[in-house]
C-alpha positions as CSV (number, residue, x, y, z in Angstrom):
1,M,153.2,4.7,-66.8
2,T,152.7,8.3,-68.1
3,P,148.9,9.1,-68.3
4,I,147.5,9.3,-71.8
5,K,145.3,12.2,-72.9
6,L,141.8,11.4,-74.2
7,S,142.6,13.0,-77.5
8,E,145.6,10.6,-77.9
9,L,143.6,7.5,-77.4
10,P,143.1,5.3,-80.4
11,A,139.6,4.7,-81.8
12,A,139.6,1.1,-80.6
13,P,138.0,0.6,-77.1
14,S,141.1,-1.1,-75.7
15,L,144.7,-0.3,-75.6
16,D,146.3,-3.5,-74.4
17,G,143.4,-5.9,-74.5
18,T,141.9,-4.5,-71.2
19,E,138.9,-2.2,-71.0
20,I,139.7,1.5,-70.9
21,V,138.1,3.4,-68.0
22,P,137.6,7.2,-68.3
23,V,138.6,9.1,-65.2
24,V,138.7,12.7,-64.1
25,K,141.7,14.1,-62.4
26,G,142.9,17.6,-62.0
27,G,139.9,18.9,-64.1
28,A,141.0,16.9,-67.3
29,T,139.3,13.8,-68.6
30,Q,141.8,11.0,-69.0
31,R,141.6,7.4,-69.9
32,T,143.9,4.6,-68.8
33,T,144.1,0.8,-68.9
34,T,142.8,-1.3,-66.0
35,G,146.3,-2.5,-65.2
36,A,147.6,1.1,-64.8
37,F,144.3,2.4,-63.2
38,Q,145.3,2.3,-59.6
39,T,149.0,3.2,-60.1
40,S,148.1,6.1,-62.2
41,L,145.7,7.5,-59.6
42,G,147.8,6.5,-56.6
43,D,144.8,6.2,-54.1
44,V,141.6,4.2,-53.3
45,R,139.0,6.8,-54.1
46,Y,138.0,5.1,-57.2
47,L,136.4,1.7,-57.7
48,R,138.2,-0.8,-59.9
49,L,136.4,-2.8,-62.4
50,S,137.7,-5.9,-60.7
51,G,135.8,-4.9,-57.5
52,G,136.0,-2.9,-54.3
53,S,134.0,-1.3,-51.6
54,L,131.8,1.9,-51.7
55,T,132.0,4.1,-48.5
56,G,128.9,6.2,-49.5
57,P,125.4,5.6,-51.0
58,L,125.0,4.9,-54.7
59,A,121.8,6.1,-56.3
60,L,120.5,4.3,-59.4
61,A,118.3,6.0,-62.0
62,A,115.8,3.2,-62.4
63,D,114.9,-0.4,-61.5
64,P,116.8,-3.0,-63.4
65,S,115.5,-4.1,-66.8
66,A,118.3,-6.6,-67.9
67,P,119.4,-9.7,-66.1
68,L,122.8,-8.4,-64.9
69,E,121.9,-4.8,-64.1
70,A,122.1,-3.5,-60.5
71,A,118.9,-3.5,-58.5
72,T,117.5,-0.6,-56.4
73,K,116.4,-1.1,-52.7
74,Q,112.9,-0.2,-53.8
75,Y,112.9,-3.0,-56.4
76,V,114.2,-5.5,-53.8
77,D,111.7,-4.4,-51.2
78,N,108.8,-4.8,-53.6
79,L,110.0,-8.3,-54.5
80,A,110.1,-9.2,-50.9
81,A,106.6,-8.0,-50.4
82,G,105.4,-10.0,-53.4
83,L,104.8,-7.0,-55.6
84,D,105.3,-6.5,-59.3
85,V,105.7,-2.7,-59.6
86,K,104.3,-1.2,-62.7
87,P,104.8,2.4,-64.0
88,S,102.4,4.8,-62.3
89,V,99.0,5.7,-63.6
90,R,97.6,9.2,-64.0
91,A,94.2,8.4,-62.5
92,A,92.2,5.5,-61.0
93,S,88.5,4.8,-61.4
94,T,85.9,5.3,-58.6
95,A,83.0,3.8,-60.6
96,N,82.2,1.7,-63.7
97,L,83.8,3.2,-66.8
98,S,82.8,2.8,-70.5
99,L,86.5,2.1,-71.4
100,S,86.1,4.3,-74.5
101,G,86.7,8.0,-75.2
102,L,88.5,10.7,-73.3
103,S,86.4,11.3,-70.2
104,T,87.0,12.7,-66.7
105,V,88.0,10.0,-64.2
106,D,88.1,10.9,-60.4
107,G,88.3,14.6,-61.4
108,V,91.1,14.1,-63.9
109,A,90.5,15.1,-67.5
110,L,92.2,12.3,-69.4
111,A,94.4,12.8,-72.5
112,A,95.3,10.2,-75.1
113,G,98.1,7.9,-73.8
114,D,97.3,8.4,-70.1
115,R,97.6,5.2,-68.0
116,V,94.5,4.6,-66.0
117,L,93.8,2.0,-63.2
118,V,90.4,0.5,-63.8
119,K,89.2,-1.2,-60.6
120,N,85.5,-0.6,-60.3
121,Q,83.9,-2.3,-63.3
122,T,80.6,-4.0,-62.9
123,T,82.1,-7.0,-64.7
124,S,85.2,-7.6,-62.5
125,P,87.2,-9.5,-65.2
126,A,87.4,-6.1,-67.1
127,N,89.4,-4.5,-64.3
128,G,93.1,-3.7,-65.1
129,I,95.5,-1.1,-66.3
130,Y,94.4,0.7,-69.5
131,I,95.7,3.3,-71.9
132,A,93.2,6.1,-72.5
133,A,92.2,6.8,-76.1
134,S,89.6,8.8,-78.0
135,V,88.2,5.4,-79.1
136,A,88.2,2.1,-77.4
137,W,90.8,1.7,-74.6
138,A,93.5,-1.0,-74.7
139,R,95.1,-2.8,-71.8
140,A,98.7,-1.5,-71.0
141,T,101.4,-3.7,-72.6
142,D,102.8,-4.4,-69.1
143,A,99.4,-5.8,-67.9
144,N,97.8,-7.3,-71.0
145,V,98.4,-11.0,-70.2
146,W,97.3,-12.8,-67.0
147,P,100.8,-13.6,-65.5
148,E,101.4,-9.8,-65.4
149,L,98.4,-9.1,-63.1
150,P,98.8,-11.2,-59.9
151,G,100.8,-9.0,-57.4
152,A,100.9,-6.1,-59.8
153,F,101.4,-2.8,-57.9
154,V,100.7,0.7,-59.3
155,F,100.9,4.2,-57.9
156,V,98.2,6.8,-58.7
157,E,99.5,10.3,-59.5
158,Q,96.3,12.4,-59.5
159,G,92.6,12.4,-58.6
160,T,90.1,13.8,-56.1
161,V,89.8,10.4,-54.2
162,N,92.7,8.3,-55.3
163,A,95.6,10.8,-55.6
164,D,98.9,9.6,-54.0
165,T,97.6,6.1,-53.3
166,G,99.1,2.7,-54.2
167,W,97.0,-0.3,-55.3
168,V,97.9,-4.0,-55.6
169,C,96.1,-6.6,-57.7
170,T,94.6,-9.3,-55.6
171,A,94.1,-11.8,-58.4
172,D,95.7,-15.2,-58.1
173,A,98.0,-16.9,-60.6
174,G,96.5,-19.3,-63.1
175,G,93.5,-17.2,-64.2
176,T,92.3,-16.2,-67.7
177,L,92.3,-12.6,-68.8
178,G,88.8,-11.3,-69.5
179,T,87.2,-14.3,-67.7
180,T,88.7,-14.5,-64.2
181,S,87.7,-11.9,-61.7
182,V,90.3,-9.1,-61.2
183,G,90.3,-7.2,-57.9
184,W,92.4,-4.3,-56.7
185,S,93.1,-3.3,-53.1
186,Q,94.6,-0.1,-51.7
187,F,98.1,-0.9,-50.5
188,T,99.5,2.6,-49.6
189,G,98.3,6.1,-49.1
190,I,101.2,8.5,-49.3
191,G,99.2,11.7,-49.1
192,S,98.6,13.6,-45.9
193,P,95.6,12.2,-43.9
194,S,92.7,14.6,-43.2
195,G,90.4,14.4,-40.3
196,G,86.8,13.3,-40.7
197,T,83.8,13.7,-38.3
198,G,85.2,13.5,-34.8
199,I,88.8,13.0,-36.0
200,T,91.6,15.6,-35.6
201,V,95.0,15.4,-37.3
202,S,98.1,17.3,-36.1
203,G,101.4,16.3,-37.8
204,N,101.8,12.6,-37.3
205,Q,99.2,12.5,-34.5
206,V,95.6,11.4,-35.2
207,A,93.2,11.8,-32.3
208,L,89.5,11.6,-31.4
209,A,87.8,14.9,-30.8
210,N,86.2,15.3,-27.4
211,T,82.4,15.3,-27.2
212,A,80.1,17.1,-24.8
213,V,79.7,13.9,-22.7
214,A,81.2,14.2,-19.3
215,A,83.2,11.3,-18.0
216,G,81.4,9.4,-15.2
217,A,78.7,6.7,-14.5
218,Y,75.1,7.1,-15.6
219,G,71.9,5.5,-14.3
220,T,70.9,4.5,-10.8
221,A,68.5,2.1,-9.1
222,A,65.8,4.8,-9.5
223,A,66.8,6.3,-12.9
224,V,67.7,4.9,-16.3
225,A,70.7,6.1,-18.3
226,T,69.8,7.9,-21.5
227,F,72.3,8.2,-24.5
228,T,72.4,9.9,-27.9
229,V,74.6,8.4,-30.6
230,D,75.5,10.1,-33.9
231,A,75.9,8.6,-37.4
232,Q,79.5,7.8,-36.6
233,G,78.6,5.8,-33.5
234,R,79.9,8.5,-31.2
235,L,78.2,9.1,-27.8
236,T,77.3,12.8,-28.1
237,A,75.0,13.1,-25.0
238,A,74.3,11.2,-21.8
239,G,72.0,11.6,-18.9
240,T,69.6,10.0,-16.5
241,A,65.8,9.9,-16.4
242,P,63.4,8.6,-13.7
243,I,62.2,5.1,-14.3
244,A,58.6,5.3,-15.5
245,I,57.3,2.2,-17.4
246,D,54.2,2.5,-19.5
247,A,51.8,-0.4,-18.8
248,A,51.7,-1.3,-22.5
249,A,55.5,-1.9,-22.4
250,V,55.1,-4.8,-19.9
251,A,54.5,-7.5,-22.5
252,S,55.4,-10.5,-20.4
253,G,56.4,-11.7,-16.9
254,T,54.9,-10.9,-13.5
255,V,55.6,-8.5,-10.7
256,A,55.4,-9.8,-7.1
257,T,52.4,-8.3,-5.3
258,A,54.6,-7.3,-2.4
259,R,56.4,-4.8,-4.8
260,L,53.3,-3.1,-6.0
261,G,52.5,-1.1,-2.8
262,T,52.7,-0.9,1.0
263,G,50.5,-3.0,3.2
264,T,49.5,-6.6,3.0
265,A,48.7,-8.2,-0.4
266,G,46.3,-11.1,-0.4
267,A,43.1,-12.6,-1.9
268,A,40.9,-10.3,0.2
269,T,42.8,-7.1,-0.5
270,F,43.1,-4.7,-3.5
271,L,45.7,-2.1,-4.5
272,R,44.5,1.4,-4.3
273,G,45.5,4.4,-6.4
274,D,47.7,5.7,-3.6
275,G,49.9,2.6,-3.7
276,T,48.6,0.9,-0.6
277,W,46.8,-2.4,-0.2
278,A,43.3,-2.3,1.4
279,T,40.3,-4.5,2.2
280,P,37.1,-3.7,0.3
281,S,34.5,-2.1,2.4
282,G,31.6,-3.5,0.5
283,S,30.7,-6.8,-1.2
284,G,30.8,-5.7,-4.8
285,L,27.4,-5.7,-6.6
286,A,24.9,-5.1,-3.9
287,N,21.8,-6.2,-5.8
288,W,23.1,-9.3,-7.6
289,T,24.4,-12.7,-6.6
290,E,26.5,-15.0,-8.7
291,T,26.0,-18.8,-8.2
292,V,27.0,-22.0,-10.0
293,N,24.9,-25.2,-10.0
294,S,26.6,-28.4,-11.2
295,A,24.2,-30.8,-9.5
296,A,21.6,-32.9,-11.3
297,P,20.3,-32.2,-13.8
298,N,23.3,-29.8,-14.4
299,I,26.1,-32.3,-13.9
300,V,27.2,-32.5,-17.6
301,R,26.4,-28.8,-18.3
302,P,26.6,-26.6,-15.2
303,V,24.5,-23.5,-14.8
304,V,26.0,-20.2,-13.8
305,A,23.3,-17.9,-12.4
306,F,23.4,-14.1,-12.0
307,S,20.4,-13.5,-9.7
308,A,18.8,-10.2,-8.6
309,T,19.0,-10.0,-4.8
310,N,17.4,-6.6,-4.1
311,A,15.3,-6.4,-0.9
312,A,12.1,-5.8,-2.8
313,T,9.7,-8.7,-3.1
314,D,9.5,-8.5,-6.9
315,V,12.5,-7.2,-8.9
316,D,12.8,-6.7,-12.6
317,A,16.2,-7.2,-14.2
318,A,17.6,-5.5,-17.2
319,I,20.8,-5.7,-19.3
320,T,20.9,-2.3,-21.0
321,P,23.3,-1.5,-23.9
322,K,24.8,2.0,-24.0
323,G,23.7,4.5,-26.7
324,A,23.0,2.8,-30.0
325,G,24.5,-0.5,-28.9
326,A,22.9,-3.8,-29.6
327,L,21.9,-6.5,-27.2
328,V,23.4,-9.8,-28.3
329,A,24.0,-13.3,-27.0
330,Q,27.3,-13.7,-28.9
331,M,30.1,-11.3,-29.8
332,A,30.4,-10.6,-33.5
333,D,33.5,-12.0,-35.1
334,N,32.6,-12.2,-38.9
335,T,32.5,-16.0,-38.7
336,T,29.8,-18.5,-38.3
337,V,30.6,-18.6,-34.5
338,G,29.8,-15.0,-33.6
339,G,28.4,-13.8,-36.9
340,N,28.6,-10.3,-38.5
341,K,28.1,-7.0,-36.7
342,R,24.6,-6.4,-35.5
343,G,22.5,-3.4,-36.4
344,V,22.2,-0.4,-34.2
345,R,19.9,-1.1,-31.2
346,A,19.3,-4.5,-32.5
347,T,18.5,-7.5,-30.3
348,D,20.0,-10.8,-31.4
349,L,19.7,-13.8,-29.0
350,Q,20.4,-16.5,-31.7
351,K,23.4,-18.6,-30.9
352,S,23.7,-20.9,-34.0
353,R,24.1,-20.0,-37.6
354,A,25.4,-21.6,-40.9
355,M,26.6,-18.3,-42.3
356,A,28.1,-15.2,-40.7
357,S,25.4,-13.0,-42.3
358,Q,22.6,-14.8,-40.4
359,V,22.2,-12.2,-37.7
360,A,20.0,-9.2,-36.8
361,S,21.8,-6.7,-39.0
362,G,19.0,-4.2,-39.6
363,P,18.6,-1.2,-37.3
364,Q,16.3,-2.1,-34.3
365,S,15.9,-5.6,-35.8
366,V,15.2,-8.7,-33.6
367,I,16.1,-12.4,-33.7
368,A,14.7,-13.9,-30.5
369,G,16.2,-17.3,-31.0
370,G,16.3,-20.4,-33.3
371,S,19.1,-21.0,-35.8
372,N,20.2,-19.8,-39.2
373,N,17.7,-16.9,-39.1
374,T,18.3,-13.5,-40.7
375,A,16.7,-10.1,-39.9
376,H,18.1,-7.6,-42.4
377,G,15.3,-5.0,-42.6
378,N,14.8,-2.0,-40.3
379,E,12.7,-3.2,-37.3
380,A,12.5,-6.7,-39.0
381,V,11.7,-9.5,-36.6
382,V,12.3,-13.3,-36.6
383,T,11.0,-14.8,-33.3
384,G,12.4,-18.3,-33.8
385,G,12.4,-21.3,-36.0
386,A,15.2,-22.1,-38.5
387,S,16.4,-20.6,-41.8
388,N,13.8,-17.8,-41.8
389,T,14.4,-14.4,-43.4
390,A,12.8,-11.0,-42.6
391,S,14.5,-8.8,-45.1
392,A,12.3,-5.7,-45.4
393,Q,11.2,-2.9,-43.1
394,N,8.8,-4.1,-40.4
395,S,8.7,-7.6,-41.9
396,T,8.0,-10.4,-39.5
397,V,8.4,-14.2,-39.4
398,G,7.0,-15.8,-36.3
399,G,8.8,-19.2,-36.7
400,G,8.7,-22.3,-38.7
401,T,11.4,-22.9,-41.3
402,G,12.5,-21.6,-44.7
403,N,10.0,-18.7,-44.7
404,I,10.7,-15.4,-46.5
405,A,9.0,-12.1,-45.6
406,D,10.5,-9.8,-48.2
407,A,8.2,-6.8,-48.4
408,N,7.6,-3.9,-46.0
409,N,5.0,-4.8,-43.3
410,S,4.8,-8.3,-44.7
411,W,4.3,-11.2,-42.3
412,I,4.4,-15.0,-42.0
413,P,3.2,-16.5,-38.7
414,G,5.0,-19.8,-39.1
415,G,4.8,-23.0,-41.2
416,A,7.3,-23.9,-43.8
417,N,8.5,-22.4,-47.2
418,A,6.1,-19.5,-47.5
419,T,6.9,-16.2,-49.2
420,T,5.2,-12.8,-49.3
421,R,6.3,-12.3,-52.9
422,G,7.6,-8.8,-52.3
423,L,4.0,-7.5,-51.8
424,F,3.5,-4.7,-49.3
425,G,1.6,-5.9,-46.2
426,R,0.9,-9.4,-47.5
427,G,0.7,-12.4,-45.2
428,S,1.5,-15.9,-46.3
429,V,1.3,-19.4,-44.7
430,A,2.6,-22.7,-46.1
431,A,3.2,-26.2,-44.8
432,G,5.9,-27.1,-47.2
433,R,6.5,-27.0,-51.0
434,F,6.5,-29.0,-54.2
435,V,9.8,-27.6,-55.6
436,M,10.3,-24.0,-54.6
437,T,9.3,-21.7,-51.7
438,G,5.8,-20.4,-52.2
439,D,4.5,-22.9,-54.8
440,A,1.8,-24.2,-52.4
441,Q,0.6,-21.5,-50.0
442,W,-2.3,-19.4,-48.6
443,G,-2.1,-15.7,-48.5
444,M,-4.0,-12.6,-47.4
445,M,-3.9,-8.9,-48.3
446,V,-5.7,-5.9,-46.9
447,M,-6.2,-3.1,-49.4
448,R,-7.7,0.4,-49.2
449,R,-8.3,3.7,-51.0
450,Q,-10.5,6.7,-50.6
451,S,-12.8,8.1,-53.4
452,T,-14.4,11.5,-53.7
453,D,-16.1,11.2,-57.0
454,A,-17.6,8.6,-59.4
455,T,-14.3,7.6,-61.0
456,A,-13.3,3.9,-60.8
457,T,-10.4,3.4,-58.2
458,V,-8.1,0.4,-57.7
459,L,-7.6,-0.6,-54.1
460,T,-4.0,-1.1,-53.0
461,S,-2.3,-2.4,-49.8
462,D,-0.4,0.8,-49.1
463,G,-3.2,3.1,-50.2
464,G,-1.2,4.5,-53.1
465,T,-1.0,4.3,-56.9
466,P,-1.5,0.7,-58.2
467,G,1.8,-1.1,-59.1
468,T,3.5,-4.5,-58.9
469,G,4.2,-4.3,-55.2
470,N,0.8,-3.3,-53.6
471,Q,-1.9,-5.5,-55.3
472,V,-2.6,-9.3,-55.6
473,I,0.3,-9.9,-58.1
474,L,0.9,-13.5,-59.2
475,P,4.2,-15.1,-60.2
476,N,4.5,-16.8,-63.6
477,D,2.9,-20.2,-63.9
478,C,0.5,-19.6,-61.0
479,T,-3.2,-20.3,-60.5
480,C,-5.0,-18.5,-57.6
481,L,-8.4,-19.0,-56.1
482,F,-9.5,-15.8,-54.5
483,R,-12.2,-14.6,-52.1
484,V,-12.5,-10.8,-51.8
485,D,-14.7,-8.9,-49.4
486,V,-15.2,-5.2,-50.0
487,V,-16.7,-2.7,-47.5
488,A,-17.4,1.0,-47.9
489,R,-18.4,3.8,-45.6
490,R,-19.0,7.5,-46.3
491,T,-16.9,9.7,-43.9
492,D,-18.3,13.2,-44.5
493,A,-21.8,12.1,-43.5
494,D,-23.4,9.2,-41.5
495,N,-25.6,6.3,-42.5
496,E,-24.2,5.4,-46.0
497,S,-22.5,2.1,-46.3
498,A,-22.1,-0.8,-48.7
499,G,-20.7,-4.4,-48.9
500,F,-19.7,-6.7,-51.7
501,A,-18.2,-10.3,-51.9
502,F,-16.3,-11.9,-54.8
503,Q,-15.1,-15.4,-55.5
504,G,-13.3,-16.7,-58.5
505,V,-10.1,-18.1,-60.1
506,I,-7.3,-16.2,-61.9
507,D,-4.1,-17.5,-63.5
508,R,-0.9,-16.2,-65.0
509,N,1.4,-18.0,-67.4
510,A,4.6,-16.6,-68.9
511,G,4.3,-12.9,-68.1
512,A,2.1,-10.0,-66.8
513,G,0.2,-9.8,-70.1
514,T,-1.0,-13.4,-69.8
515,V,-2.9,-13.0,-66.6
516,A,-6.7,-13.7,-67.0
517,L,-9.8,-14.7,-65.1
518,V,-10.7,-18.3,-65.3
519,G,-14.4,-18.3,-66.0
520,T,-16.6,-15.6,-64.5
521,P,-16.2,-14.7,-60.8
522,T,-19.3,-14.6,-58.6
523,K,-20.3,-11.2,-57.3
524,T,-22.6,-10.7,-54.3
525,V,-23.9,-7.3,-53.3
526,L,-24.3,-7.8,-49.6
527,A,-25.8,-4.4,-48.9
528,E,-25.7,-0.8,-50.1
529,D,-27.3,2.4,-49.1
530,V,-26.6,4.0,-52.5
531,A,-27.2,2.0,-55.6
532,A,-24.6,4.1,-57.5
533,W,-21.8,2.7,-55.4
534,D,-20.1,-0.4,-57.0
535,A,-17.1,-2.8,-56.8
536,N,-15.6,-5.3,-59.2
537,V,-12.6,-7.6,-59.7
538,T,-10.6,-7.7,-63.0
539,A,-7.4,-9.1,-64.5
540,D,-4.7,-6.4,-64.4
541,V,-2.6,-7.3,-67.5
542,T,-0.3,-4.3,-66.9
543,N,1.0,-5.4,-63.5
544,G,0.1,-9.1,-63.8
545,G,-2.4,-9.7,-61.1
546,L,-6.0,-9.3,-59.7
547,A,-7.3,-5.7,-59.5
548,V,-10.1,-4.8,-57.0
549,T,-11.9,-1.7,-58.5
550,V,-14.4,0.5,-56.7
551,T,-16.6,3.4,-57.8
552,G,-18.0,6.0,-55.4
553,E,-20.2,9.1,-55.9
554,A,-19.5,12.7,-56.7
555,A,-19.1,15.1,-53.8
556,K,-18.9,12.2,-51.3
557,T,-15.9,11.1,-49.4
558,I,-15.9,7.3,-49.1
559,N,-13.3,5.0,-47.5
560,W,-13.0,1.6,-49.2
561,V,-11.4,-1.5,-47.6
562,A,-11.0,-5.0,-49.1
563,V,-9.6,-8.3,-47.8
564,A,-8.3,-10.7,-50.4
565,R,-7.9,-14.4,-49.3
566,L,-5.7,-16.3,-51.7
567,V,-5.0,-20.0,-52.3
568,E,-2.0,-20.3,-54.7
569,V,-0.3,-23.1,-56.6
570,V,2.7,-22.6,-58.8
571,G,4.2,-25.0,-61.3
């Protein structure tokens, strides 16, 4: 059949009912029928529509999009790997995105219409492939329903971190878009690798960089191996160091005595500083002997004795604290067992207390024994008894129970439930109480002052200005029977003296201003060399007690002393 020129072909797509195939031969485009195709060309360099074999590679422009289109090898490989290949994205996220506006993602300034892989959202169901926009982003049309996500694969074109990487969606089928978690995992990395810390890259070879550590064994029986490791876990230095174990590091276990030094270890030997075992040359403490007695009457409670054995006939023994240390019978532990810390240079031999504060806590204070006693004041002393308190400087309770010496230099020899009422130098004694401490007691105060003129002067227990802490001051609702003896002597010349005695009753009701003498006290002038000298007792409504007032003589120095004996009832 004679070939037909293209210009001679009719407009219809077929000439004899068979498809016309354009061919090129001799530089001119021609068209022929299928039946005449092979005979017109005369060789097998061309593939017939009815079939044939290619002897070279055939490159297709894209993956198939219609059911009967030819498939690329890439498309088939991806299907074999379970991947659903999507068109590439310009950038991929490295952190949570707002999914709105044209921002910069992984170093890429986005433009409207750019495809973006979103894989790092705080809310995982929001991950996916999006189209960037100046307003809210929308999911890409090829990934906007759930079945399009499982196995989806996408390639990233640009980015500081994600450029030239491929990512696959790890979500499973059957999820709900916007509700089910969507994860993305890196699948490929086409870009050239770069070496990190300790990593070198040369062509296709990736190697570990050498460190300064020499090959070999480290550590011996006498030395421990030492190593330095960097942040990447690489060994950067190694060496040995002599074995030297700090004693504090040995927290458990024991060491055989034979390994501690040379010589013979035993019950009668000790380890010397030079690492050898030796036998003591002496017997320890040369002047003391320790003994134990568990025979009757010490069967139930044995006695351990530490006895002085010096050669002298009579030997004193002392336990001497160091510096400002206290001498105690129990170690302080802030509980009722050992009590609180004692005062400096205090002595506390008490071994039983109901409260941790019941100790000799004042400087130089003393508790000699008893139980539940407290010595808070400086140089305060409680010699025994129970539940006694000496809370002021130089206050003293000799014993008894429930007594309170609460003023400087105040004192209570014993008895029960007496109080010194906060009065300087006062002494008190009681044998019990009606309701409260001090409501049935006897007391005594020594008062003094010096006069140099004829002005009336009130005597006080501390020799100072009269107040509420140095006179016979009564509590509210108190009646007191008093006996006061006053003696005077001139000190700038001899042979002038006087003596007075008073007896009476005074009471106090609801306050200092209510104090008053009950009846008229008796006054006896026992003797006086000078008639102008005088003494009197009055109610002190300012301070609330009994005032002992004396009057001397001009140009004469006279010392006055009074002793007040008190019987008090409160209620």
